[in-house]
Phi, psi and omega in degrees: 000313180297319178295324179296316179298318180296315180294322179297316179296322178297318179296317177299318181298316178299317181297315180295317181297321179296320177296315180297316180299317180299317182295323183287334183264358175292123182255153183298148173260342182209130179227131172243124182226140180237135181233149169254138180242132175243153176240116184053037175088355182250149181305134183233314183195166173240141181238132176236126182236146175229127180242122183228130174250129178231110184065237179252026177233159177225160172217135177237134172231125181237125182239123178249128178239129179290156180251140180061228182297335182288348176294339181293341182281351181080179181280147169248123184243126174249136177227130177233132179228141178180199181258160172242124180225194185296336180267359179112224184270136181231091185298147171242331181215137176222141174215151180230124176237120176258115182059205182256017183273117181303327182293343180265004178282128175246139176228147174223128178248128182266105178263086185295317180302323182263358182054044178241138171252115185257109183250134177252116182234114181053042176080358180253141182271128173240142180236152176216160179277128178277134174244154180306137178089358181298134180242182175240179186298336179265325188277334189300327182294336182263352180287331183302326184290342179270340183231055182296335180296336183281349183273068182248262183266313183208155177204162178244132176248118177255125179211154176256141176268356186099337176258326181204172179251123183247152178234116183252133175263133178233147169252134179263115179293141187289333187275144171282128179251139179262121175236158183235127175235127176050040178080005178250133178263140181232137170274127187226155167265133184255120179255125181233155177271143177301151178295121182197164178282113181215153180282343179209141175239152182219142174233143180234143172242116182256130182286119180287344180256002180227054172059028179061031175285145177291127175255348174208137176228127180242126176237135180230123180272182186288350176264003179085006179286132185248127172247125180237122181249120185237134180291132180241340179208139181216131175230123184240132178232000000 
């Protein structure tokens, strides 16, 4: 009888643990995010993104609109389409359109069976070798929530900008950092690039309580120009 009670309690504990685990691993089907972007501390642009999962496919659309004189550059639209599998996001198509000028349209097609990344730049085809986990400029920010176990000491992010395929090395700082955006505090993991000679550096702050979505992104080019993108609104379903 005593053993039966112990086993019953153990079974209940497993069931409760399974429910908690399931709740923790349920990932969003729809995300709406709005960001403010500054350039050297001054208003530069607003970004609105939509991430939608339907069945085993996803679509991301990111629209950037300049502020003030930067509005003259027109909208920049990023679109990423692909599959969702056990490893996360697997892009099949990416495109970047700056304003309405056809010559500024960039496309990337992911040929996974042949391990080829086919990029169309100004009407010309460029190719690169696809490696597992490769993302694009729109999808990489949403891939972290599918692979939180990789956010330990260091990681490599491979992504295409539509023009080329880049491989970024990041170090994950061990301390949880608190940052504040638009009056909201976020507990974050801070990803930094190792000190090295590079034309551009990028830092990411991922919210540990919001599926490791980036709540702040800092980019510094080789001229010291700083672009900082900060989350101002988030809706997760």
